C-alpha positions in Angstrom: 132.2 32.9 36.1 130.1 32.2 39.2 132.8 33.6 41.4 132.7 36.9 39.5 128.9 37.1 39.8 129.1 36.7 43.6 132.1 39.0 43.9 130.1 41.8 42.1 127.3 41.5 44.6 129.3 41.3 47.9 131.1 44.3 49.1 133.6 42.4 51.4 134.0 39.4 49.1 137.4 38.2 50.4 136.2 38.5 54.0 132.9 36.7 53.4 134.6 33.7 51.6 137.4 33.4 54.2 140.3 34.7 52.1 140.9 37.6 54.5 140.2 38.2 58.2 137.5 40.7 59.0 138.8 44.1 60.3 137.4 45.4 63.6 134.5 47.6 62.5 134.4 51.3 63.0 132.0 52.5 65.7 128.4 53.2 64.5 127.2 56.8 65.0 123.6 56.0 65.8 121.2 58.9 65.9 121.2 60.5 69.4 123.9 58.1 70.7 125.6 60.8 72.8 122.3 61.6 74.6 121.9 57.9 75.3 125.4 57.3 76.8 125.2 60.4 78.9 121.9 59.2 80.4 123.5 55.8 81.0 126.5 57.3 82.7 124.4 59.4 85.0 122.8 56.3 86.4 126.1 54.3 86.4 127.7 56.9 88.6 124.8 57.3 90.9 123.2 54.6 93.2 120.3 54.3 90.7 117.9 51.4 90.5 118.0 49.9 86.9 115.5 47.6 85.2 116.1 45.8 81.9 113.2 44.7 79.8 114.0 42.1 77.2 111.9 41.0 74.2 110.6 37.5 74.1 113.2 35.8 71.9 116.9 34.8 71.8 117.9 38.2 70.5 116.1 40.0 73.4 117.7 37.7 75.9 121.2 38.1 74.3 120.8 41.9 74.3 119.7 41.8 78.0 122.7 39.7 78.9 125.1 42.2 77.3 123.5 45.1 79.2 123.6 43.2 82.5 127.2 42.1 82.3 128.4 45.4 81.0 126.7 47.4 83.8 127.9 44.9 86.4 131.4 45.5 85.3 130.9 49.2 85.7 129.9 48.7 89.3 126.2 48.3 89.2 126.1 44.9 90.9 123.0 44.6 93.0 121.2 47.5 91.4 120.0 45.7 88.3 116.9 43.6 87.8 115.4 42.2 84.6 111.9 41.4 83.3 110.3 39.9 80.3 106.8 39.4 79.1 105.2 36.2 80.3 103.6 35.5 77.0 105.0 35.7 73.5 104.1 39.4 73.3 106.3 42.0 71.6 107.1 45.2 73.5 105.4 47.2 76.1 101.7 47.4 77.1 99.8 49.5 79.6 100.6 47.1 82.5 104.2 48.2 82.3 103.3 51.7 83.4 102.1 50.4 86.8 105.0 47.9 87.0 107.7 50.6 86.5 106.0 53.5 88.4 104.5 51.7 91.3 106.2 48.3 91.8 109.8 48.5 90.4 110.2 52.2 91.1 113.3 52.3 89.0 115.4 55.2 88.0 116.4 53.9 84.6 114.4 51.6 82.5 116.4 50.0 79.6 114.3 48.3 76.9 116.1 46.1 74.5 115.0 44.6 71.1 111.5 46.2 71.2 109.3 49.2 71.9 110.6 51.8 69.5 106.9 52.5 68.6 105.5 52.2 72.2 106.0 55.9 72.6 102.8 56.8 74.4 103.5 54.2 77.1 107.1 55.3 77.4 106.0 58.9 78.0 104.0 57.7 81.0 106.9 56.2 82.8 108.3 57.9 85.9 112.0 57.5 85.1 114.6 57.8 82.4 114.1 55.4 79.6 116.6 54.0 77.0 115.1 52.0 74.1 117.8 50.1 72.2 116.1 48.4 69.3 116.4 47.2 65.7 112.8 47.2 64.5 111.3 49.8 62.1 110.2 53.1 63.6 106.9 54.6 62.5 107.2 58.1 64.2 109.7 60.9 64.6 109.7 61.4 68.4 113.1 59.8 69.0 113.8 61.8 72.2 111.6 63.6 74.7 110.2 63.7 78.2 108.7 61.0 80.4 106.7 61.7 83.5 109.9 61.4 85.6 112.8 62.0 83.2 113.8 61.7 79.6 113.8 59.0 77.0 116.0 58.3 74.0 115.4 55.8 71.2 118.6 54.2 69.7 117.7 52.3 66.5 119.8 51.2 63.6 116.8 52.0 61.3 117.2 55.8 61.9 119.5 57.8 59.7 122.0 60.1 61.4 123.1 62.6 58.7 125.3 64.6 61.1 127.2 61.4 62.1 127.4 60.1 58.6 125.3 57.0 59.4 122.6 55.6 57.0 120.0 53.2 58.3 121.2 49.6 58.0 118.7 46.7 58.6 121.4 44.0 58.9 121.6 44.2 62.7 120.2 42.2 65.6 119.0 44.0 68.7 122.1 42.7 70.6 124.4 44.2 67.9 122.8 47.6 68.4 123.3 47.3 72.2 127.0 46.3 71.7 127.8 49.1 69.3 126.1 51.7 71.5 128.2 50.5 74.4 131.3 50.8 72.4 130.7 54.5 72.4 130.2 54.5 76.2 133.6 52.7 76.6 135.3 55.2 74.2 134.0 58.1 76.3 134.0 56.8 79.9 136.2 53.7 80.2 140.0 53.1 80.1 139.6 49.5 78.9 137.2 47.4 76.8 134.7 45.5 78.9 132.9 44.3 75.8 136.0 42.5 74.4 137.4 41.6 77.7 134.2 39.7 78.6 133.8 38.3 75.1 130.3 39.8 74.8 130.7 40.0 71.0 129.8 36.2 71.1 126.3 37.0 72.2 126.0 39.3 69.2 127.2 36.4 67.0 124.5 34.1 68.6 121.8 36.6 67.8 122.9 37.2 64.2 122.4 33.5 63.7 119.2 33.2 65.7 117.6 36.2 64.0 118.8 35.1 60.6 120.6 38.4 60.0 122.5 39.0 56.7 126.2 38.5 57.5 127.8 39.3 54.1 129.6 42.4 55.3 132.9 43.1 57.2 131.1 44.2 60.4 128.9 41.1 60.8 131.7 38.8 59.6 133.9 40.3 62.4 131.3 39.2 65.0 130.9 35.8 63.3 134.7 35.2 63.3 134.8 36.1 67.0 132.0 33.7 67.7 132.1 30.5 65.5 135.8 30.7 64.6 137.0 31.1 68.1 138.4 28.3 70.3 137.6 30.4 73.4 134.0 30.7 74.5 132.3 33.3 76.7 131.8 31.7 80.2 128.0 31.6 80.2 127.7 30.3 76.7 130.4 27.8 77.5 128.4 26.4 80.4 125.3 26.0 78.2 127.3 24.5 75.4 128.8 21.8 77.6 125.4 21.2 79.3 123.6 20.7 76.0 126.1 18.8 73.9 128.9 16.3 74.5 130.4 16.5 71.0 131.3 20.2 70.4 134.1 22.1 72.2 133.3 25.5 70.8 130.4 27.5 69.3 129.3 26.5 65.9 126.5 27.7 63.6 124.7 24.3 63.9 124.8 24.4 67.7 123.4 27.9 67.9 120.9 27.5 65.1 119.6 24.0 65.8 120.2 23.5 69.6 120.6 26.7 71.7 118.2 29.2 70.0 115.4 26.6 69.4 115.6 25.5 73.1 115.1 29.1 74.4 112.4 29.7 71.8 110.6 26.6 72.8 110.7 27.6 76.5 109.3 31.0 75.6 106.5 29.6 73.4 105.6 27.4 76.4 105.1 30.5 78.6 108.4 30.0 80.5 110.0 33.2 79.3 111.0 34.5 82.8 112.6 31.1 83.5 114.5 31.3 80.2 115.7 34.8 81.0 116.8 33.8 84.4 118.8 30.9 83.1 120.6 33.0 80.5 121.3 35.9 82.9 122.0 34.0 86.1 122.1 30.2 85.9 123.6 29.0 82.6 
């Protein structure tokens, strides 16, 4: 009886309860994804200076890690720097205009896990801007001009009728980044960097840290690649073995009760830049 009640409410029942392996999900046609990957490719193929801005939580750091590692594999080593708010502050503020325009002087500013609604600040930036986010959007200016280029907002909360996509809230910021980059790979790459580098595990980490609903085939695919996998992505592996002596691979308990809380504790203490540096460079 109870099994039938659950089965009626869950679309991918056999996958969710472990009776069937999750299929690799189809690529998600986010609104304006083609504009976003074209802007990204322009800067990948030129000697552009790139900055990544991460939100102040585990999801933001995970999304930034995926961006950094993906772009490095594409040949952007030495051209990428990252930043994060010092305090537990979501998104951009006016100080970022001076940072980007006068100090960083970047050609491409990639903002992950925040800032879909910081549109007036984005317009003041003297470079191309990609916002890759999963928070609700309260305006309709999804693409446009900045003071020195163009901006595109990629967000899972925006319908794309032409691409057959309907807004889906069950995504972390890192998942949106990963799925956008799948389109880039499909268009411009002859191999999968994302799967070759096991970057799907950072998505799995953020689905757990952000307490995202996983009762669908897509999110179960990420979970199976993360917590049901004897292989561990190198940076996550280093942190795993540094933080615990008793677990050989990623588990929900390690992610939810050790890894994510440790990063969140550091960021609440005002050490967000240190936390970002550890995840991106010194695991």
